[in-house]
N, C-alpha and C positions, 0 to 999 in steps of 0.2 A: 319428447319422452322416448326413451329406447324401446325397441321393440321387445315383446315379451316372448322369450323361446325357450322350448322344453323339448328336449330330446330323448327317444327311447331308442337304443341300438338293438335291433330284433336279431341280427346275425347277417354276415356278410355285407352286403350293400344296403340292407334294408333298415331303414331308419323311419320312425315314426316322428314327423315334425310338428309340433304344436306352437304355432306362430301367429300371436294377435289374434286368436279366437279361430283361427283355421288348423284342420288336422290333416296333414298331408303326409303321403306315404311315398317314400322313394324305393326304386327296384324291388319289388315284391318278390321274395322266396319263401315259400312256406313248406316245401316238400319235405318229408321225413329223410333222414340218411339212410344211405345204403345203396342208392341208385347212381348208376354210370351215364354220364350225358356226353354226346359227341356234340362238339363244337364245328366240325367241318374241317375238310383237308388234313384228315388223320390226326386231328387233337381231339382229347376227350378228357374228362376229370370224373372223379368220384365225388359225391356229396357225403362228406363225413360228419356233419353236424347239422342239428335240427333247428326251428326258430326257437328263440327264448319266450317268444309270445306267440300263442295260438291264433290262426285267421277270425275264430270267434270271440275272442277277447279283445279285437282292436277297437271296437266301438264305431262310431260314425266317421267315415273319411270323407272329405271334401275333393281331394284330388289325389292322383298319383302322378309322380314324376319320374319318368322312365328313361334312364340314360340310353337303353337300346333294347329291343326286344327279341333279340335273335340269339342269345346266349342264356342257356337255363340257369348260370349263376346269376343272371339279373332278372330274369324273369322265368320261373319254373312253372310247372303244371298247376299247382295249387294258386301261385301268384296270378297266374293268367285267368284263372276262374274268377278272382275277385274284380277283376277290371270292370265286369258287366255292372257292378253294383256301385261304382264311383262315377259321381257326376263328370268329373273332368280328368281325362288323361293327357298328358304332354309329353312328347317324345320326338324321334328324330322324323324328317319328312318321309324316309321311305319307311320307317315303322308305322307312323300314321297309316299310311297307304295299305299296309299290310294287316293292321289290327281294324280300320275302317271304323265305321260309326261316327261318332263326334270327337274321335282322338284328333287333338291339335298337334301338327308336325312343325318343328321350328328349326331352322337353320342357324349355325353359329351366329350369334349376336342380334337374331331376331328376338323379339319381345312379345308378350301376351300378358293380359291382366284377369286375375282371378277378383271376381266381384260378387257381392251376395248382400242382401239386406243385413244391417245389424253388424258387418264384419268390414275392417279396413281393408281396402282393394290392395291386394299384392302384386307386384310388377314381377314377372319371371322372364329372365333372360337366359337364353341358351349360350353355352361357351364352347369354345373348341375343345375337341378331343381328337387323339389319333391313337387308336387302340392296337398300336404295333410299331415297327421300325418302319422307315420310310419304304414308300412303295407297296406297303401291306393292306391299302384300303380295298383294293377289290376282292380280298379274301377276308379281310374282318368287318368291313361294313361301316355303316355310320354309326357313330356314338357323340352324343352331347353330354356337356355339365350343366348345371342350373344355378343361377343366382336370383336369391329371393330378396325382395326389399319392400318396403310399405311407402317409400317416396317422401318421408317426412324430413329426413336428416342426411341424405346424400349417402347414407351406408347402407351396403349389402348385408343384411342380418344373417344371412347365410350362403355359402357357397359350396356345392356340391361338384367334385372335379370330373366324376365320372372316370370310366376305365380309360385311361390313357396313359402314354409314356410323357415324359417330359420333352416339349417341343415349343417352336416358338409360339404356334398358335395360343398355347396353354399359358405361356408367359407373357401373352396381351391381357391375361386378368389383372396383372398388377398396374398396369396403364388405364383400364377402363372401369375397373372395381374397387371401391373402398370396402375390403372384406371385414367383419367382426369375427364370424367362426366360419372355419374351413372344415367339411368332410373331406378328407383325403382317402381316394382308393388307392391302397398301396398293395403290398403282397409280392411285388416284384415277378408277376407270372411267366414261368416259362413251360416249354412242351418238350419231350424227349425228341419228337421228330424235327424240331427247329432249332434244338442245340442252344447255343448261348442268347438267342434273340428273346426279348423281352416285351411283353404285351401290358403290363401296367407299371406304374412307378416303384421304385425302391426307396427305402426311408432316406438314402443320400438324395433321391430326387426330390422327395418332400421337403427336406431341410432347404435346399437350394431354392425351391420354389416359394417357401415360407420366409426367406430371407428377402426377396422381393415383393411378396405380398404384403407380409406383416399383419398377419390376423391377430386377433387378441387371443383366440383359442385355435388350435389345430387338432381334429380328431380323427386318429387312423380308423378306417373301416374297410371292409372287404379285403381283408387280410386273412382270413381264418375260413374253415367250414369246409374248404373243397381241397382235394388233392393236388390241383395245379398252382398253389401259392409256394412261393420258394422263400419267403420272409415273414414270420409269423410274430405274434407280440414279444416273445422273448428276444427275439434278434432285433426288431425295432427298440425295444427298451435300452437293450445292451449299447446299440449305436448313439443313441441320445446321451448316454454318459459322457461321450467323448466330445460333447458339444458345449458351449458357454452355457450358464443359467438361464439365460433369456431365452434359448432357443429350447433347452431341455424342458423349461417350465411351460412353454406355449404348447407342448404337445400334450393331450389328454386322452386316456382311454376310459371309455364309458364301460360301466358294468353292464353286461347283457340283461336287457328285459327290465333295467330300472331307469323309470321316466328321471332326467336329470335338468335341473334349470340352468340356462346357460346365460342368463341376463347378466350384465355386469352390475 
């Protein structure tokens, strides 16, 4: 039986994932717009849009999947505050050390299980990310993506790319995972101080990646809400019109704040 999957895009990278009875949040960002955040090494960004769902309206959360904890566009002040009320937080190994407590840190391709009475166990696998150009790791730090599966049919029900450029590590996903729905962090992030260097995928990168991964559905996220994004929805949609129908129809935007059933 296919996994039952419902997604609510809250804004930026933040998505409420409802999968086989689990309620999981990715990269919590709930601060209001208007603040400027420093990312280090002369980079910064303004938050220009708030969340489509308030923290108080989230309901019960069983876990948070945090691609990285050290950039506010993936974990802001309000998002950080809610972590204490969530039973399980999974992130990078350095992130788990910084957050402390029972936070689980995973290296790329390491796995852990989410288990609870009355719910199907979920296998969580961390996938590689490189949040910038070659040799940028000492500056940008560790980031991971996540694959979620219930282990019943060999299918990864959902894969979250995380903040990454297109590189050999993320291309491994095509060889290791059979992805049904992909959440792609796009936006083509650039900063004035680093010129043409990019820190997340463009839609061209997303198209190339999806040609090899072949998900049933590819959902752009983390392309809006902050001033450092260089490719918004209009640019993404315009680029997709140049592609064959099978690629253009694979990509699907979610209406912010609206729960959307993704099961085939």
